[in-house]
C-alpha positions, 0 to 999 in steps of 0.5 A: 398250456398258454392258451389253457392258462389264458382261459383259466385266468379269464374265468377268474377275472370274470368271477371276481368282476361279477362278485364286486358287482353283486356283493352289495346285494348279497350283503343286504339280501342274503346275510340278514336272512334266516338260515335256510337250505337255499341260503347255505347252497347260495353261499357254497355256490358263491364262495367255493369257486374262489377256492377252486380258482385259487388252487388252479391259478397256483398250479400254473405257477408251480416250478418243476412239480413232480407228476404226483404233485400235479396229479394231486392238484388236478384230482382235488380241483376236479372233485371241488369243481364237481361238487360245486356244479352239483350244488349249483344244480341242486339250488336251481332245481329247488327254484324250479320245484318252488315255481311248480308249487312243490308239485308232488310229481316233481317231488318224486321225479326230480330226485330220480332224474337228478340221480340218473344224471349225476351218479353216472357222471360221478363214476365216469369222472372218478374213472377219468381222474384215475386214468390221468398221467402228468409229465414233470416240466424241467424247462426253466421257462415253463411252469405248471403241469403238463398232462400227457394222458387222459380218459376218452370219457371226458365228454360223458359228464358234460353230456349228462349235465346237458341232459339235466339242464335241458330238462330243468329248462323245459320245466321252467318254460312249460310253467312260464307258458302256463302262467302266460296263458292265464294272464299272470304278469308282474315284475316278479313274473319277469324276474322268475320267468324272464331272467330265470329262463335266460339264465337257464338257457345261457347255462345250457348253451355254455355246457353245450359249447364245452361238450363240443370242445371236449369232443373236437379239440386236440387232447391238450385243449379239451379242458379249455372251457371247463373253468369258464363253464364252472364260473358261469354256473356259479355266477348265473346260479347266484344271480337267479337267487339274488334277482328273485330276492331283490324283487321280493324285497322291493315288492313284497309277495307278488302274484304270478298267475291269477289275481286275488279276484280269481279266488287264488291267493298270492301265497298259493300262486307262488308260495316261495317268492318271499321265502327263498 
C-alpha cells in the first residue's frame, strides 16, 4: 500500500510540475483561440487528471472506510481514468489525421480501428471493476483501502491501448518518412514529426512497461504504474498541441513538404498547422 501510494503521489507531483511549466503557453495560445473540437479535447485532457488525482489522493487518507466506500471510490476513479485516456487518444488521433491531410482512407479506417481497440477495453474494464473486493482496515496506523480480489483481465485494456498507440505511431512515422524523402524540412516539420514522434514513442513505451507490470507483479502491485501512465498521457498529449500551436503562432503557416515553387501550396501541404 505504501509503495502504491508513493507512485500515485509522484504522479500527482509530476502533473502539477508540468502544469506550472506550461500554464503560460496555455494562457497565451489556448484561451484566446476560437472554440474547436481540439480546444475542448485539450481542456478536458488538461484538467480531468486533477479531478482523478484529487479523488485518488483523498482515498489514501480515508480512515476506516467501509468496503462499499472503497469500491465506490475505485469505480469512479477507474471510469474517469478510462474516459480521460480515451479523450487523449482521440486528440492524438485527430492530430495524426490532420498530418495525413484528412486522408479519406483514414477517415474511415481510424474510427474503425479506434472502436476495435476501445470497445473491448471498455467491456473488460467493466467486468474487472465488478469483480473487485475490498477489506476494511481497522488498524489505527493504516489509512485508505485494501483491495483483496480483482480480475485477471487487468492487462487486456493496456494491451489494446498498446496496439492502438503502435498503429498511430506507425502512421506518424510513415508520413514523416514521406516528407523527409521529398525534402520537406522546417521548424514546423521538426515540431510535428520530431517532438511529435518522440512523444508518441514515449507513450508507447510507458504503456508497454505498465502492461508488463500488470502481468508480472504481485496482485497488490499490479496497478502501481496506472496513475503515472495516465498522467504521462495527459501531459504529453497536451504538449503535442501546445508545441504545434506555439510554432504556428511564431511562424505563421509553415510548409511541411514541397516548397511553393513545386506547385503545391502551403495550405495544401499541411492545412491544419494553424487551425488546430
